[in-house]
VOBA-1610 file (N, C-alpha, C; in pm, whole numbers, padded with zeros to 5 digits, always signed):
BEGIN
Unk+00083-00158+00017Unk+00013+00055-00011Unk+00094+00138-00023Unk+00037+00230-00086Unk+00194+00333-00116Unk+00060+00433-00027Unk+00150+00518+00008Unk+00017+00705+00058Unk+00101+00818-00036Unk+00007+00914-00030Unk+00066+01036-00055Unk+00258+01053-00070Unk+00221+00992+00060Unk+00387+01084+00126Unk+00523+00957+00037Unk+00469+00856-00068Unk+00595+00746-00082Unk+00553+00853-00248Unk+00494+00923-00314Unk+00502+00949-00467Unk+00488+01114-00523Unk+00421+01212-00403Unk+00419+01316-00401Unk+00535+01372-00479Unk+00492+01521-00506Unk+00628+01625-00526Unk+00739+01659-00408Unk+00810+01710-00373Unk+00905+01705-00287Unk+00859+01887-00305Unk+00816+01960-00182Unk+00823+02064-00177Unk+00940+02191-00084Unk+01006+02240-00153Unk+01106+02354-00180Unk+01081+02473-00090Unk+01006+02521+00050Unk+00979+02711+00064Unk+01120+02770+00043Unk+01140+02839+00024Unk+01261+02913+00051Unk+01207+03067+00045Unk+01338+03156+00068Unk+01338+03291+00126Unk+01478+03356+00085Unk+01500+03331-00026Unk+01667+03349-00046Unk+01800+03338+00025Unk+01735+03279+00130Unk+01914+03293+00220Unk+01994+03189+00193Unk+02061+03167+00208Unk+02173+03066+00257Unk+02125+02946+00308Unk+02040+02946+00406Unk+02002+02807+00437Unk+01885+02771+00333Unk+01803+02819+00298Unk+01740+02815+00156Unk+01800+02704+00045Unk+01930+02783+00018Unk+01932+02769-00118Unk+02018+02603-00081Unk+02056+02552+00064Unk+02137+02479+00138Unk+02032+02361+00115Unk+01879+02433+00169Unk+01764+02256+00106Unk+01743+02313-00010Unk+01747+02318-00134Unk+01748+02346-00209Unk+01802+02215-00250Unk+01979+02228-00247Unk+02049+02149-00294Unk+02029+02003-00243Unk+01979+02015-00128Unk+01912+01889-00068Unk+01847+01782-00134Unk+01729+01899-00142Unk+01600+01902-00199Unk+01661+01787-00336Unk+01734+01844-00438Unk+01793+01789-00519Unk+01770+01658-00525Unk+01927+01652-00394Unk+01917+01547-00394Unk+01837+01403-00372Unk+01771+01460-00325Unk+01647+01382-00264Unk+01579+01335-00345Unk+01496+01441-00456Unk+01433+01398-00579Unk+01438+01352-00682Unk+01619+01362-00686Unk+01716+01209-00819Unk+01709+01066-00744Unk+01739+01058-00608Unk+01721+00912-00512Unk+01592+00836-00557Unk+01481+00968-00527Unk+01309+00955-00497Unk+01217+00928-00633Unk+01314+00991-00706Unk+01273+00993-00886Unk+01102+01088-00830Unk+01138+01209-00721Unk+01012+01313-00736Unk+01040+01417-00813Unk+00936+01468-00872Unk+00922+01613-00878Unk+00940+01716-00765Unk+01029+01797-00808Unk+01060+01941-00721Unk+00955+02074-00753Unk+00947+02153-00660Unk+00825+02240-00625Unk+00882+02365-00538Unk+00947+02454-00614Unk+01021+02551-00528Unk+00919+02704-00501Unk+00884+02736-00350Unk+00743+02781-00321Unk+00815+02948-00254Unk+00765+03018-00302Unk+00804+03128-00165Unk+00689+03218-00158Unk+00710+03265+00008Unk+00539+03279+00044Unk+00599+03472+00037Unk+00537+03534-00017Unk+00447+03682+00011Unk+00449+03765+00098Unk+00513+03804+00201Unk+00440+03845+00301Unk+00362+03906+00313Unk+00230+03997+00413Unk+00210+04113+00373Unk+00286+04243+00395Unk+00262+04320+00348Unk+00332+04468+00308Unk+00362+04472+00495Unk+00274+04453+00558Unk+00304+04535+00699Unk+00383+04452+00794Unk+00379+04349+00727Unk+00500+04250+00790Unk+00669+04242+00715Unk+00694+04313+00585Unk+00780+04305+00442Unk+00912+04362+00529Unk+00946+04192+00530Unk+01129+04271+00565Unk+01158+04262+00540Unk+01299+04339+00532Unk+01373+04406+00418Unk+01448+04384+00278Unk+01428+04266+00352Unk+01485+04205+00158Unk+01423+04264+00052Unk+01223+04283+00097Unk+01186+04301+00000Unk+01158+04481-00048Unk+01160+04515+00037Unk+01227+04689+00025Unk+01317+04753-00018Unk+01412+04655-00041Unk+01562+04708-00096Unk+01548+04600-00221Unk+01469+04527-00243Unk+01431+04544-00440Unk+01331+04653-00472Unk+01247+04670-00381Unk+01140+04761-00497Unk+01236+04911-00454Unk+01287+04939-00347Unk+01381+05079-00410Unk+01475+05066-00502Unk+01594+04925-00549Unk+01597+04933-00637Unk+01545+04918-00764Unk+01513+04820-00772Unk+01382+04873-00900Unk+01310+04960-00928Unk+01229+05025-00852Unk+01117+05100-00870Unk+00985+05050-00902Unk+00980+04920-00807Unk+00830+04791-00844Unk+00745+04843-00730Unk+00624+04839-00796Unk+00494+04944-00737Unk+00458+04790-00688Unk+00478+04712-00683Unk+00359+04599-00644Unk+00511+04519-00579Unk+00454+04432-00447Unk+00604+04333-00378Unk+00584+04212-00455Unk+00463+04148-00512Unk+00465+04082-00559Unk+00576+04028-00685Unk+00577+04183-00763Unk+00647+04232-00858Unk+00765+04146-00809Unk+00827+04207-00683Unk+00944+04231-00662Unk+01008+04101-00633Unk+00892+04032-00511Unk+00907+03875-00487Unk+00932+03806-00621Unk+00861+03786-00752Unk+00842+03746-00828Unk+01064+03764-00883Unk+01093+03881-00913Unk+01194+03922-00953Unk+01328+03819-00900Unk+01282+03849-00742Unk+01371+03786-00687Unk+01359+03632-00668Unk+01266+03588-00669Unk+01224+03372-00708Unk+01359+03353-00772Unk+01352+03436-00940Unk+01376+03423-01032Unk+01521+03467-01025Unk+01574+03523-00959Unk+01737+03547-00949Unk+01795+03431-00881Unk+01744+03389-00753Unk+01779+03326-00647Unk+01830+03197-00716Unk+01686+03140-00789Unk+01714+03051-00906Unk+01815+03091-00981Unk+01807+03167-01079Unk+01887+03144-01128Unk+02060+03169-01146Unk+02059+03207-01006Unk+02197+03199-00945Unk+02224+03056-00876Unk+02102+03036-00828Unk+02165+02836-00796Unk+02166+02783-00861Unk+02136+02784-01007Unk+02114+02708-01135Unk+02312+02708-01134Unk+02294+02821-01194Unk+02479+02868-01267Unk+02543+02809-01153Unk+02492+02810-01063Unk+02653+02732-00906Unk+02645+02560-00923Unk+02575+02569-00967Unk+02534+02373-00977Unk+02481+02325-01092Unk+02544+02377-01184Unk+02537+02325-01275Unk+02554+02186-01337Unk+02584+02134-01271Unk+02570+01995-01283Unk+02453+01871-01183Unk+02418+01988-01136Unk+02235+01942-01062Unk+02191+01964-01211Unk+02156+01893-01297Unk+02049+01914-01399Unk+01904+01922-01353Unk+01904+01835-01242Unk+01732+01836-01189Unk+01718+02020-01178Unk+01790+02059-01128Unk+01799+02252-01085Unk+01632+02271-01207Unk+01749+02273-01321Unk+01677+02342-01390Unk+01560+02214-01484Unk+01494+02137-01394Unk+01365+02105-01467Unk+01249+02108-01326Unk+01300+02241-01160Unk+01202+02218-01164Unk+01047+02355-01124Unk+00933+02334-01065Unk+00849+02397-01126Unk+00847+02505-00991Unk+00771+02622-00976Unk+00786+02713-00854Unk+00711+02788-00864Unk+00604+02872-00731Unk+00497+02933-00744Unk+00516+03058-00620Unk+00462+03117-00640Unk+00468+03258-00490Unk+00321+03260-00473Unk+00320+03232-00357Unk+00174+03207-00273Unk+00181+03356-00218Unk+00082+03442-00185Unk+00122+03575-00065Unk+00006+03495+00047Unk+00050+03590+00171Unk+00020+03494+00321Unk+00141+03525+00412Unk+00061+03462+00544Unk+00114+03384+00668Unk+00258+03287+00583Unk+00360+03275+00623Unk+00469+03168+00598Unk+00434+03054+00635Unk+00390+03013+00765Unk+00367+02845+00807Unk+00219+02795+00736Unk+00136+02899+00720Unk+00010+02837+00681Unk+00027+02829+00512Unk+00068+02895+00441Unk+00034+02918+00350Unk+00131+02761+00307Unk+00300+02768+00370Unk+00359+02597+00313Unk+00265+02537+00353Unk+00156+02522+00410Unk+00057+02367+00486Unk+00030+02340+00407Unk-00034+02468+00316Unk-00178+02490+00265Unk-00164+02454+00105Unk-00013+02483+00044Unk+00043+02460-00092Unk+00097+02282-00040Unk+00130+02249+00021Unk+00168+02107+00056Unk+00060+02034+00049Unk-00061+02071+00096Unk-00161+01990+00072Unk-00214+01995-00024Unk-00268+02117-00114Unk-00306+02107-00250Unk-00206+02039-00367Unk-00085+02054-00334Unk-00021+02001-00438Unk-00001+01806-00422Unk-00011+01779-00293Unk-00048+01663-00284Unk+00136+01624-00197Unk+00198+01711-00179Unk+00308+01719-00114Unk+00379+01550-00105Unk+00500+01498-00067Unk+00530+01383+00021Unk+00611+01422+00078Unk+00652+01523+00122Unk+00788+01591+00134Unk+00809+01726+00179Unk+00815+01787+00257Unk+00891+01938+00256Unk+01019+01916+00311Unk+01076+02017+00254Unk+01217+02089+00315Unk+01252+02188+00256Unk+01352+02203+00387Unk+01310+02405+00418Unk+01468+02392+00479Unk+01506+02530+00465Unk+01633+02542+00559Unk+01593+02618+00664Unk+01648+02668+00835Unk+01652+02682+00896Unk+01793+02823+00950Unk+01771+02947+00969Unk+01883+03018+01014Unk+01871+02980+01119Unk+01810+02904+01203Unk+01880+02895+01334Unk+01890+02965+01432Unk+01780+03100+01474Unk+01793+03207+01559Unk+01777+03079+01707Unk+01807+03149+01769Unk+01831+03142+01913Unk+01790+03240+02009Unk+01808+03255+02137Unk+01771+03346+02266Unk+01617+03419+02178Unk+01615+03509+02234Unk+01548+03620+02306Unk+01448+03638+02163Unk+01541+03667+02011Unk+01464+03686+01864Unk+01365+03548+01853Unk+01361+03396+01875Unk+01328+03322+01867Unk+01247+03272+01909Unk+01238+03333+02026Unk+01121+03343+02110Unk+01016+03432+02108Unk+01083+03567+02028Unk+00976+03601+02015Unk+00889+03571+01861Unk+00969+03516+01770Unk+00892+03547+01638Unk+00924+03402+01606Unk+01027+03322+01729Unk+00987+03195+01664Unk+01051+03135+01514Unk+01026+03010+01526Unk+01051+02938+01357Unk+00947+02956+01243Unk+01012+02967+01176Unk+00920+02905+01050Unk+00888+02799+00994Unk+01006+02720+01012Unk+01093+02572+01015Unk+00985+02508+01129Unk+01020+02527+01248Unk+00966+02521+01316Unk+00828+02437+01331Unk+00745+02553+01287Unk+00652+02556+01272Unk+00536+02449+01234Unk+00681+02463+01101Unk+00611+02369+01017Unk+00617+02234+01057Unk+00733+02203+01080Unk+00771+02032+01146Unk+00644+02012+01275Unk+00597+02091+01369Unk+00532+02059+01420Unk+00379+02048+01369Unk+00389+02100+01287Unk+00207+02175+01192Unk+00205+02017+01082Unk+00285+01992+01001Unk+00325+01922+00947Unk+00221+01772+00920Unk+00122+01726+00851Unk+00122+01555+00820Unk+00183+01515+00733Unk+00307+01534+00701Unk+00396+01507+00586Unk+00536+01488+00643Unk+00615+01436+00610Unk+00728+01461+00646Unk+00842+01555+00594Unk+00897+01591+00723Unk+00984+01784+00668Unk+01115+01675+00745Unk+01201+01794+00642Unk+01296+01819+00662Unk+01439+01954+00676Unk+01449+02005+00756Unk+01538+02120+00826Unk+01676+02104+00795Unk+01726+02153+00690Unk+01888+02187+00626Unk+01905+02304+00693Unk+01985+02322+00760Unk+02063+02384+00786Unk+02230+02400+00752Unk+02286+02511+00704Unk+02429+02549+00637Unk+02499+02586+00723Unk+02645+02477+00739Unk+02752+02588+00782Unk+02694+02725+00821Unk+02808+02812+00894Unk+02757+02940+00947Unk+02909+02986+00838Unk+02857+03077+00785Unk+02919+03151+00687Unk+03074+03262+00783Unk+03191+03232+00715Unk+03259+03344+00778Unk+03271+03495+00736Unk+03322+03542+00828Unk+03304+03644+00823Unk+03441+03783+00803
//
């Protein structure tokens, strides 16, 4: 007997960070081994809680809509990862989507909607007060998901 976690696509939520890139690379290896398609997604935050990376892109490109800026950033992120990892052919055959809302709930909704069998996501590993105040999207997804979740951390970057 098979269930959807045995055959569904691998969902990779990204926020354009180094841990997101590490998660995507890890997901590519898993997808190749498990013969599964990949779906990369980015959740566009509400303007009231807009992280600084959107505001930088909007000022730089003078875009009027946050979604346009986020779509450009997702394309740039994927093109950069593809260029840096040309040996990973599966990167060229992935699907991507942009959704609007709160990250945790939208990740879980999309996973359910596409019949994902696995979620692979990066974690920045916040600790201390920041973690207590805002929590971790990855941690929330791990606790609430009905399918397996793999959390990928990348080595700390040298300063």
